[in-house]
Structures are given as structure tokens and as C-alpha cells.
C-alpha positions as CSV (number, residue, x, y, z in Angstrom):
1,X,-17.0,80.1,-13.2
2,X,-15.4,76.2,-12.9
3,X,-11.8,76.1,-12.5
4,X,-9.5,74.2,-15.2
5,X,-9.2,71.1,-13.0
6,X,-13.1,71.1,-12.5
7,X,-13.5,71.7,-16.2
8,X,-11.2,68.8,-16.9
9,X,-13.1,66.7,-14.6
10,X,-16.4,67.5,-16.2
11,X,-15.0,66.4,-19.2
12,X,-13.6,63.1,-17.8
13,X,-17.0,62.4,-16.4
14,X,-18.4,63.1,-19.7
15,X,-16.2,61.1,-21.8
16,X,-16.1,57.9,-19.5
17,X,-20.0,58.1,-19.4
18,X,-19.8,57.1,-23.0
19,X,-17.0,54.6,-22.9
20,X,-14.6,56.9,-25.0
21,X,-11.4,56.8,-23.4
22,X,-10.3,53.8,-25.4
23,X,-10.1,56.3,-28.1
24,X,-8.4,59.2,-26.3
25,X,-4.5,58.3,-27.0
26,X,-2.4,61.2,-26.5
27,X,-1.8,61.3,-30.2
28,X,-5.5,61.0,-31.2
29,X,-6.5,63.6,-29.1
30,X,-3.7,65.9,-30.4
31,X,-5.2,65.1,-34.0
32,X,-8.5,65.8,-32.9
33,X,-7.5,69.0,-31.4
34,X,-5.8,69.9,-34.5
35,X,-8.8,69.3,-36.6
36,X,-11.1,71.2,-34.4
37,X,-8.5,74.3,-34.7
38,X,-9.1,73.6,-38.4
39,X,-12.8,74.7,-37.7
40,X,-11.7,77.9,-36.1
41,X,-10.0,78.5,-39.4
42,X,-12.8,77.7,-41.4
43,X,-15.1,80.5,-39.7
44,X,-12.4,83.3,-41.4
45,X,-11.4,81.6,-44.7
46,X,-11.5,83.8,-47.6
47,X,-12.9,86.8,-45.4
48,X,-10.5,89.9,-44.9
49,X,-9.5,91.4,-41.7
50,X,-12.0,94.0,-41.6
51,X,-15.2,91.6,-42.4
52,X,-13.9,89.2,-39.5
53,X,-13.7,92.1,-37.2
54,X,-17.2,93.2,-38.1
55,X,-18.8,89.6,-37.9
56,X,-16.7,89.2,-34.5
57,X,-19.4,91.8,-32.9
58,X,-22.5,89.7,-34.2
59,X,-24.0,87.1,-31.8
60,X,-23.8,84.7,-34.5
61,X,-20.4,84.3,-35.2
62,X,-19.8,85.0,-31.4
63,X,-21.8,81.6,-31.0
64,X,-19.9,79.8,-33.8
65,X,-16.4,80.9,-32.4
66,X,-17.5,80.1,-28.4
67,X,-18.3,76.7,-29.6
68,X,-15.0,76.0,-31.9
69,X,-13.0,77.8,-29.2
70,X,-14.7,75.2,-26.4
71,X,-13.9,72.2,-28.9
72,X,-9.9,73.2,-29.1
73,X,-10.0,74.1,-25.2
74,X,-11.7,70.7,-24.0
75,X,-9.3,68.7,-26.3
76,X,-6.5,70.5,-24.7
77,X,-7.9,69.6,-21.2
78,X,-7.8,65.8,-22.2
79,X,-3.9,66.0,-23.6
80,X,-2.8,67.7,-20.6
81,X,-4.3,65.3,-18.3
82,X,-3.3,62.3,-20.2
83,X,0.3,63.6,-20.6
84,X,0.2,64.8,-16.6
85,X,1.0,68.4,-17.6
86,X,-0.8,70.9,-15.3
87,X,-2.1,73.5,-17.8
88,X,-2.3,76.7,-15.8
89,X,1.5,76.1,-14.4
90,X,2.6,75.2,-17.9
91,X,0.9,78.9,-19.4
92,X,2.1,80.8,-16.5
93,X,6.0,79.3,-17.2
94,X,5.4,79.9,-20.9
95,X,4.4,83.9,-20.2
96,X,7.4,84.0,-17.8
97,X,9.8,82.6,-20.6
98,X,8.0,85.1,-23.3
99,X,8.7,88.0,-21.1
100,X,12.2,87.4,-21.1
101,X,12.4,86.4,-24.5
102,X,10.3,89.5,-25.6
103,X,11.2,92.1,-23.3
104,X,8.6,95.4,-23.8
105,X,11.3,97.9,-24.6
106,X,12.2,95.7,-27.5
107,X,9.1,93.6,-28.6
108,X,6.8,97.1,-28.2
109,X,4.8,97.3,-31.4
110,X,7.0,94.8,-33.5
111,X,6.0,91.6,-35.0
112,X,9.6,90.3,-34.9
113,X,10.4,86.8,-33.1
114,X,12.8,86.9,-30.4
115,X,15.8,86.0,-32.0
116,X,15.5,88.8,-34.3
117,X,15.0,91.9,-31.6
């Protein structure tokens, strides 16, 4: 399985072979990320939780979901590269911060925001 760095370089090579970097400003990449994330929403629009959970077990739905997740991930990789962010490091730091904000003994089974715990 490729690393985040390898996936980023694969994405950049794909982009550069098509001369698309000119369109990939941080703003444009953020807009594109959100458009792709909206396509994730479209997969579940107007469906109740039980229906979505059931569909999530089918190969067809999983395939569509995987494609949309990949699209959002690819844009996220490009945003991080353009902004000089190490995504793995940023995620690790955020998990640690959330662990402090949401201690298990207070947050267990709760959907409350950390300011309400």
C-alpha cells in the first residue's frame, strides 16, 4: 500500500502530465474538495440511516462510496501539498488534541461538544 507521500507524488505526476497545476490554487482545491464531498452526501440524500447501512454492505454502493472518498482524499492531498502541510502529522496532532478535549471518562457514549462536557 502506498504511503501518503507516495500517493501525493502519484497525484502530482498525474496532474502535471495534464498541465493542470495552473488551476490548482489553494482556493480552487478547497472548492473542489467540497464539491466532491457533496457527492458523498448525494449518495445518502433522502435515505434513512437503516437504508444507508444496508446499502453500505453492497458492492455497488461500496464502489461508488470508494470513488467519492478517493476524490475527496486526492484533493485533500493536493491542498496539503500546496499549503506545505504534512497531513499525517496534522492528523496525529489533531487526534492528540481531541483526546485532551474529549477524555474517554467524560465523552464516552456522548455526542456533546467538548465545551459541554
